[in-house]
N, C-alpha and C positions, 0 to 999 in steps of 0.2 A: 796097718793103720786101723784105729777104731774111731768110727764116727758116731758121736752121741747126738741124737736128735731129741730135744726136749720141748714139749709143748708148754706154753705160758701157764702161769698159775690161775686160780679162780679169778675171772675177769670182771671188770666194769667196762662195758663196751662204749659207753658214752657218759662222761669223757673217758677216753682210752686209758685204763689204769688197772690196778689190782685191788681186790677186796682185802680186808685184814687176813682172811683165810689164805688168799692167794699169796700174800707176803710171807706167811708162815710156811707155805708149801715151797716157796722160792728158797727160803733159808734151809729147809730140809734137804732139798735137792743139792744145794751148795755143799752141805756137809758130805753128801754121798760122793759128789764129783771130786771134792778136795782130797778124799781118802787115798786115791791113787794118782791124782794130778791130771790136769788138762793142759796141753801145750798151746792150744789156740782156741779162742772163744769168739763166736760169731752170733749175731742176733739180727732178727728182722728189724726194720725201721719203726715198727709199732712200739708205742710206749709200754704196752703190757708185756711184750717180749723182752724189751730192754730192762724193765724193772725186775723181771724174773731172772735175768742173767746177772743182775747187779750183785747179789750176795756171793755168787761164785767168783765174780771178778774181784770183789773185795778180799775174799779168803785167799785167793791165789795170787793177788797183787798183779792182775793182768787187766788190760783194757779190751773191751769187746769191739770187734770190727763190725760195723753196721752194713747189712746187705739189704738194700731196698727191694731187690727182686724177690726176696722172701716174704714181703708183706702180704698179709691175708688178702688184701684187695686185688693183688695181681692175679690170684687164682679165682677170686670171686667174680672178676670181670667175665670169666668164661664158664664157671661151674656153679654159680649161684643164679638160679633161673626163676623168673616169675612168669609162669605160663599155666593156662587152664586151671586157674583157681588155686594153684600151688605156688608157694614161694619158699626158697631155701636152697641149700646145697643139693646137688643132684643125687647124692648118695642117701639122702633122707626122703626123696620123692619116689612114691611107689611106682610111678610110670617108668622111671629110669632104672630102678632096682630090677623090675621085671625084664626090661629090655636088655640091660647089661648081662643078664643071666642066659639069654637065648643063645642057641648053638651058632646062629649066623654071626652074632657079634663076637662070641668067643673064638670062632674059627678065623676071624680077621686078625686076631692076636694084637701085635703092637700097632696095627693100622685100623684098629677098631672104630676110630672116629670117621672112617670113610663109609660106614653103613648109611644107606639112603635115609633112614629115619633121623639121622643127625644132620641132615643137610641144612637145616635152619638154625643150627647152633654154631658156636665158634670153638667147639671142643678141640678141633685140630690146631687152631692157632694157639690155644692155651697150652696144649701139650708141647708144641714145637717151641714156644717162647721159654717155657720153664726148662725144657730139655737143654736148650742152648746154654742157659746160665748154669744149670746143674752139672752138665758134663764139663764145662769150662772150669767150674769150681773144683771138681775132682781132678781134672788134669793138672791144675796148679799144685795139687798135693801128690802128684806122682801116679795118677791112674787115668790113662787116656782111653776113652771108649772107642772100640773098633766096631762099627755098625755091621760090617760084613761077618765078623766072627761072633758078634753078640756077646763080647766079653771085654774086660778092661786089660790093657797092657800096663803092667806094673814096671815102674822105673826104679823100684827099691830105694826109696829116699829115706828110709828109716822108720822105725816103729813109733808112731805118734798117736796122740789122743786129741781129737778135735770135737768141740761141742758147738752145736747150732741150736739156738733158742728161737722158736717161731710158733707155728699155729697148727690147728687141726685141719682146716680146709686146704691150706697150702701144703701141709705136711703129708696128707694122704696122696696128693699128686706128686710131690717131690720124692717120697719114699717109693712110690710105684715106679717112677722113672729110674732112679739110681739102682733099685733092686732088680730091674728088668722084668717086673711083673705087671702085666697090662692093667691100666687104671680101673676098668670095669670090675675086674676080679678083686683088686686090692681094696678099693674104696668101699665095696659092699661086704667084704669079709673081715676087715680089720678096722680098728679105731684106736683112738688115744685119749687118755684122760688128762686132767690138769696136772702138769709137771711130770707126766708119764715119760719115762726114759726108754728110748729105742736105741739099741746099740747094733751097729752094722760093722762087721769085720771085713776089711780089704786086705787079703794076705799079701805080705811083703815078699816078693819073689821076682826073679828075672824071667818073666813070661806072662802068659795070659791068665787072668783070674776072674772068678765070679764072686760077688759079695755075698756074705752070709749074715742073715739077721739072727743075732744071738739072743736078743730079748726084745719084746715089743711092748711099749707103753708100760714098763715096769714101774710099780709104785711102792717098792719096798721101803723107800725113804719115808714115805707117808706113814706106814705101819710103825717104823722105828721111832718116829717122833710122836706117836699117839694121836695123830690128826685123823679126822673123819675120812674113812676110806670109801666114800661115795663116788661111784663112777659118774663124773660130770654132774655132781649134785643130785644124782638120781638113785639108782640101786646101790646098796652096800655090797662091796665085793671083798 
């Protein structure tokens, strides 16, 4: 199975929508996904994610299944903090960037949220809530997570391509969970741009497997269509 995770296009956050550039980006990624086909399409319940998925749905004549647990607000409830004069995602706040990099946090690995410095946060609740939904989603597609082995048991249901259109803040949490890379490491070392395509391979076999990230936030469709290749409207890349 190939899981395609696509961040929404250039957004208007209020009201929740896309800019004209975001609409062009959505059309560009649709052409890319349609080239080899997508078997199932999913989208966050946010309008900007649904609108980004729309051209892909139209080209492939498929309807998107809406997943409310993928909405940005679900992650923001736990990982968007307003403390000590700073406001925003924790992976943008210097205090947490430095703390996430410390040996004592890294050594806790997947239980990193148990560090005493995070006692006044709901990091643990956020990870556990998203993990519950994420692992159930993958189990529905033939990959059941075995916590003791730290791997997925494949039921070999057939080679499929699945697309999920969602967000940055939610996406960094979701991708860290399903790739089994602790959130403090993932969210401070990796990122995703507008309509960036991340592809994760889940090998189809009768046995235990580990997912492999084949590409992260790839924007080749943006280059192909001659659209501005500015990382989140900042640096040209």
